[in-house]
N, C-alpha and C positions, 0 to 999 in steps of 0.2 A: 611423561609414559613413551616408553620405547614402542609401543604400540600402534599410538598415533603418528610414529613417524616411517611408518609402512602401509604399503595398502590396506584399508579395510573398508569398511561399509556401515553405515550409521542410520539405526532406524526413526522414523517419522512416526509419531506415534497420533499426531494428528490425519493424516493419509494413509498410513499402513503400507507406505512406500520406504522403499532402500534409496538410500543415495551413496554413490563408488566414493573413496575420498583417496586421493593418491598424491600423498604431500613432496612424494620424490622427486617430483615431474617439475617442481616450481623453478629448480634450479636448470632448464631444458632452453635454448636460445628462441626468442622469438623472430621471425623473418614474416608474419603474418601482417594482416593489415593493419594501416595506420592512417587515423582521418587527422584532419586541423583540430585543435581544441576549439571548442565552443566559447564564445563571449558573453559575457551578460550585458542584457541592456541599458541601454546609455539614458533614452530620452523616456521622461515623466509617461506622456502621453505619445500615442504613434498615429499618423493621420490615418494610415490603410490598414490598423487594425478593428475588424471590428466587433473587439471586447473592450476597448477605450469608451469612457461617456463620451455620449455625443455623435457617436459614427452608425455610419451602417452595416448595417451586416449581410455577409452576402446574401440571405434569403431576402433580402429588401427591409425587413424590418429595422427600426433604428433602436441600440442602445442607450437607454435612458441618460441623465449626467446624476449616476448615482455617487454614492460617499463610503460607503463602507461597501459589504458583500452586494451582490448581485445574482439572482437566480432566477434563469428563465428555462421555458422550453425546449429542446435541442433542435433545432431548425431542421436538423436532417438526422432524427431521432434513427436508433437500431430499434426501437419497438416501438409499436401502436398501439392504444389504448382499444383502438377499436376496429383488433382485425377479429377475424372470424371465433366465434368461439366455442369451444372444445370439440374441433372437427379433426377428427384423425383418417387417414390414408393409410394403402398398401398394407402387406403381409406380414408376417414375422422378418422378414426378412428385408423389406421396403417398407420402412416405417416412416410416418411425418404427422406432425399435430399441430394445430395453431398454437400461438404464442402470443398470449397482450403483454402489455406492458407499457413503460413512458420512460425516457431520457430527458434527463435536463443537465444545465453548465450549472455553474458556481464560480461567479469571478469575486477573488480574493479581496484584492485590490481595484481601484479605481486606476492605481497607478500601474503604467507598462513596464514600467524598469524592476520591479521586487518579484523576489520569491518569497516563500515560506523562509527561508535562510533569513531574507535581509529584512523581512517583518516586524515591528516591534508586538511584543509578546499580549497587547490589550488588543491589537488588530485582528493577531490568530487566537485569540478567544471569541473574537465574534463569527470566525471563519466557524469554529466550534461548536459557537450556539447554532448557525445557518446549518451545521448537518444534523442538529437535534431537533431542530424546527420539521427541515424536511422528512426525516427520518419517521417519526410521529406523522406527517402531516400526509406521505405516499402510504406510508404503514397504514394508515386507516382507510386506503382504498381495497373494498371488499374484493376485487382481481388482482391483487397484489400480496406476493407470499415471500419475498425476498427482494430487498433495499442496499443496491449495492453501491458507495459510496465509494472512489478511487480520484488517484490523479496522477494522471502522465506526465513526465518533464523529461521538457527536452525532445527535439523532432528526434534522437535515436529510438525513442522510445514510443512514437506516434504521436506524438504533439502536433496539431497544425496551426496552432499558435502560440508564442510564445509568452503571451501576457499571462498571470499569475490566475489559474483556474482549474477545477476539477470538473469532476463529470457525479452524475447519478446514473444506473442502468436499474429500473426495477423491474420483476420478470412474476407472471403469475404464476409461474412455476420455482423452485429452490433451484440455482443451475447446479451443476456437477461437484466444483471444488466445496462451497458450503454445504452440499448434502454430501457429502463425504466429511469432514470437519463432524458433521451433526451428530452422524452415525459413531464415526469412535469415539464423540465427548459423552455419548450418551451412552455406550456399552462401560465407559472407563468410569463416569459417574453411576451407572447400574452397578458396577463390582466394586466400588473403594465408596462411596457415598459422598464423595467431594470432586470440584470441576478438574478435568485436567490439567488445564492453563493455572490453576491456581496452585495446584501442588507442583505441575513444573516451577513456576517463577518460584517459590519458595527453596528448591532445591537449586535452583541457580544463585540467586541469593547468597546459598552459603558456600557454594562452590567456589565463587566469583570469576570462574576461567573465563564467562563468554558474557559477563556483566560491561556493559558501558559507561553507563551512568544511571545514578537513579534519583529521584526526587519524593517527596512526600508520598505521592498516590501512585506512580507510576516505575518500572524499571525497564531499561531498554539493553535487549542482549540479540545476540547475535546467537539465534536457537542452533544447537546441538548438530542438527540434522541437516543444517542450512545446504542450499544449491549452489545459488548465485554465491559470487566472489563475497560481495561486503551485505549482505542480506539479513536483515535485523527486523525483530520484531519488539512493539511496546507493549507492555502486559502492563494492568493493573495489579496490585498488590493483595485487592478481597477481590470477593467473586461480587463480579456484574456482568450482567446478561448482555446488556446492550448501552449504548451511549446516554441513553436516555434516565438512566437510572445514576450517571455520574452527578452527586454536588458538587456546589459553587465553588468549594477549593479544587476540588478534583479535574474540575473544569478548565481550571486555570493552572493547574498542576501538566494537564495534558497541552495547553497551549504551549506551556515551558518545554515540554519533552518534545515536540515536533519541530519548537525552535532549534535546542542544541541539538538534536540529531540531526536536521539539516544541513545548518554550521559544519558538523562534523566533515561530513558528505563532504561535503564542497572543498572543506579544506586539506582532504587528504592527496587530491593532485592538484588543488589550484584552478579551480575550474566548478562551473554551472552545473553538478553532477545529476546526472539524470535517473529517474528510477520509475518503475510504477507501485504506486501506495495503494494500500484499499485496506476498509476498516471491514474485519467479520466480525459479526456479532449475531443475534438471535432470529430468525426468520419470524415475517410478523403476520402469518396464516392464522393466528389466534390459538394453537394448542401449546403444551407446557414445553417449555425449551428452558427450564432449570439450571440444567448440563450444560449448556452455554456459556464460556466465557468472552467477554468482548476482549477485542486485540484487532492490533494494527501491524500489516506485512510491509516490509520495505525490500522490494526487488531492485536493485540496481545491476545493470549491466558490466560498469566498468570493472577491468581486472588487475591491468599493469600500470595504466596511466592512462592521464585525459585522452588517449589518443588509442589507446587498446580496450576491447570489450569481448566480453565471453560470448561464446556461439553454441548454440544448443545443435548439434551437429552430430553425423555417426552415430557411434554407440548411446550416445546419448538421446537420440530420437530413434532408436531402435530397440536397444534393451535397458537405459539404466542411467537416470541423472549422474550425474560423474563431476567431482571438482578438485583443483589443487591446494591450494591454498587450505590450511584447514578454519573452522569454526573458532579454535583459541588463537591463532595467527590474525584471524580478521579480528575479531576484537580488542586484540590489544594495540592494533593499527588507531585505529577509531576511539579507543580508550585515551591513546597519545594524545589528538588532535586536540587543537586548542579551539575554547568555544569562545572565541573572537573571531568574526568572520575576516578572512585573508584580507578582503578587500577593504577593512577597517585598521586594520596596523597601519 
């Protein structure tokens, strides 16, 4: 479509925001920042890694000799369960209020040299099961309203340790981005009687322009409104408000989708592809959230190669998100990648 070859903007129905798309700019020369390629971990166990089994953590506690996944309260939590309760200070222009919560770390594997892309599907399934257990356990606490499960992969995304792991931050109040998604999904559900992302994935599967791959239960798609160069979502094909509603086959299919997606990421630039991945699902404050649809966001920064990443600067910080490469082009590149990891060929 000629329209998509010239500057245009696209609407994100999950957030109500717009992204400026400038496809003609992909032809511009690059003389910006270049960094060394990231390498894969080579040792199954690292004596200096505080997440490896049997090693001492920075806070002085010892990591047990675990054999599968391992969960513990973050030694340096950003949220604390015993913060002051319901305290507020300030005026209309200077507000602050207390925020209780808790933070946990989930080690995906005892092996230091693995990532999700290099793990076996049965091991990834154990990660999925752990996510479900933690979502239910933490969500049952009376002071928690939202459970944010996420993974920062790579030092460029702020990961302080290369050992395969993710985190959970659980809040007393629903954070801004999930709160916005909640409002937009509720408005859509009230207007249409169906879930926004359930309808969206049906249309994407018909159009096929941005679909990367599918299995029985899930579709991986570069969203029409993507901001990051290879931004991707994993979406269920049926209405599921939270990860706890997945049946056994769907849990296996989610593990399969996570594996296939991360292998494709790594294969683009033959590197351990950095990203922030996050699960968005219904809040846990006991209210009705039938309008919610469980989904996973991948937000990777790499743009042109293993050494060139996208920054949010200038216009993007001051006016509007912007991207050069179209969502359709990104989906085509990801679709063309092998599902055999480049290190295994």
